[in-house]
N, C-alpha and C positions, 0 to 999 in steps of 0.2 A: 713324820707319822711313824709311831712305833708299830712293830709287828703285831702286838696284842690288839691295838686299835684297828688295824687293817682286818684282822681275823674277826673281831667283834662286829665291825661294820658289815663285812661280807656275810656273816651269819645272819645278821638282822635283815639284810637285803634279801637273802635267800628265803628266810622265814616269811618275809612279807610277800614274796612271789608265790610261795606255797599257799599262804592264806588267801591271796587274791584268786589263785586258780581254784582252790577248794570252794571259795565263795561263788565263783562263776559257775562251777559245775553243779552246785546245789541250789543255785538261785538265792543265795544268802547275801543280800546286799551289805549287811553290817560286817560280815566277815571279809567280804571283798574290799570294802572301804578301809577296814582295819589293816589289811595287807598292804594297800596302797599307802596308808599312813606310815607303816613300818619302813617301807621302801624310801619314802620321802625323808624320814628321820635319818636313815642310814646315809643317804646322799648328802644331806646337810652336814652331818658329822664329818663325812669325807671331805667336803668342800672346806669346812673350817680347819681341818687338819692340814690340808694342802696350803691354805693361806698361812698358817703358822710356820709350815716348812719353808715357805717362800721368804719369810722374814728372818730366818736363821742365818 
């Protein structure tokens, strides 16, 4: 996994956590779900990169 990918995935995960927290604090279910989705996407990308790295 390249450094750029790690940074991008980490930023997406943090962004998702921030959206989720903002959604919870404002009772905005859509924003909360969007944040959870961003976190899931970041985790899936990270898992995919880890699999690629394992086969190098």
